[in-house]
Structure formats: structure tokens, C-alpha cells
N, C-alpha and C positions, 0 to 999 in steps of 0.2 A: 228796357233795361240796358241792352248792349246794342248800339247802332248797327253792328256787323250782322245782325240777325237775318236780315233779308238776303245778304250775300251767302250766308250759310244755308238759308232755306233754298236758294237757287242751286248752289252746289249739291245739295241733298237731292233736289229733284233730278238734276242731271246725272248724278251718280247712280240713282235708282234705276236708270234704264239699262244698266249693265248687268253681267252675270254675278256669280257668287263673290268673286273677288271685290267687285264694286259695292256689293251689299255689305261686305265687312267694312269697306271704306265709309259707306253711309253711317253705319252704327258708330264708328270711330269718330266721324265728324259731329254726329249728334251728341255723343258723350263729351266731346271737347267744347261744344257749344254750351251744354248744360253746366259744365264746370266753370266756364267763364261767367255765365249768368248767376251762378250761386255765389261766386266770388264777388260780383258787383253788388249784389243784394246785401251780402255780409258787410261790405264797406259802408253801406248806408245805414246799417243797423245801429251803430254807435252804442252808448251806454243806454241801459234801459230797453235794449232790443229784445225781441220775442224770438221764440223758437217755434217752427212748424215742422212736423214730421209727418210725411205722407207715404202711405203704404198701398201700393197697388200690386196686381198680378204681374208676374214676370212678363217682359216683352211689352208692356204698356208704356206710354210716354206721358210724364207728368209735366204740366206747364202752370206757370203763375203768371197771370195777366198776359197771356199769350206768348210767353217766353219759356222755352224748354229748360227745365231744371233737373230732370232726372229720368231714368228708365227703371221702372218697377218700384223703386223707392227713393225718396229724397228727404234729407234733413237740412233745413234752412235756417239761417239766422236772418231776421228781418226787422226792419223798423216797424214800430206799431202802426196800425192802419188796417185798411180793408183790401182784400186780395181775391181774385177770381182763381180758384184752383180747378184744374181740369185734368182728368185722366182718360187717356184714349188708347185704343189698341184694336187691331183687325179682328180680334176675336171677341170683342166685348162692345157693349152699348156705351157711348161716351158718358162720363159722369162729370158733373160740374157743381161747384158750390161756391158762394160768396162767404169769405171767412173774415171776420173782424178780429184783430189781434191787439190786446192791450199791452202797455209797457210792461216788460218782464214776464209776460205770460209764455206758457209752453202748451202746445196743443198738438194732438196726434189725430190724423184722419186716416181711417182704414175702411173705406166704403166697400160694401158688398157689390162687386161688379156683376152685371147681368150679361148673359149671352144673348145675342140677337135671336129673335123667334125664327124658326125654320120657315123659309119662304120657298119651298120646292114647288116649281111650277111644272106640271106634266103636259107636254105637248104631243099629241097623237098625230101621227103622220100616215095617211093612208086610210082605207075603209076600216070601220069598227068591226071587230069580230064578235 
């Protein structure tokens, strides 16, 4: 949707290497990119556009066709068509679905996000007692 997505991705990756202040910068950059992508999508919706509302847990990132469109929730104006919706976050198993939107349709997605199974591995060092 927005050609600058790769540049933003690179900035996010670089900023993620820092401390708390840079983490805030990462969140701000992510939200700026999401706002630009939502605006670009709305510009292509035109008359007969559709609405898609996506609700995920706080802290998750919502993307549409690999472009970030929100954090936690996103309300989008879209041209009719098929879209890949993805919700991902560090505390959840990634959720994806292909969505078909007809002209003038309004749809809400609110998937039940699963937490990853516990994978605790115990390593014993030394003799068994």
C-alpha cells in the first residue's frame, strides 16, 4: 500500500535495539505507519467502499496484506475485494484470515486469540539426586 513500508520496517528494527526511550519511538513509528496505510486504503475505497473493523487484544499489531494498519483495533475503509488480515503479538499465537468484502459491506472481526502453549524445558545439571 505505502512504498515507504520497508524504510519504516528498517527504522523499527533499528530503534528496537535501544532502551525504553527507543521503544516508545518504535511504538510511535508503528502508529504513524499504520495511520498512513489506513489513509492510503481509504483513498482507494471510493464510492461503494466497504468497512472492516478488526478487534484484537491490546498490544497486538493488525496488518492487512502485510501492511500495518493498527494496534489492538483498526477501523478501515476499503475498496471491495479480498484481503489477508493478520493479528500478531508477543503474548499470542498469530491469527490470520482471508476476508472477502463486497461493495458497501461492513464486517467486524474479533477473533479469540490463543496464548502459546507453555514450553518449559527443564535442564538438570549435575548428578541426579
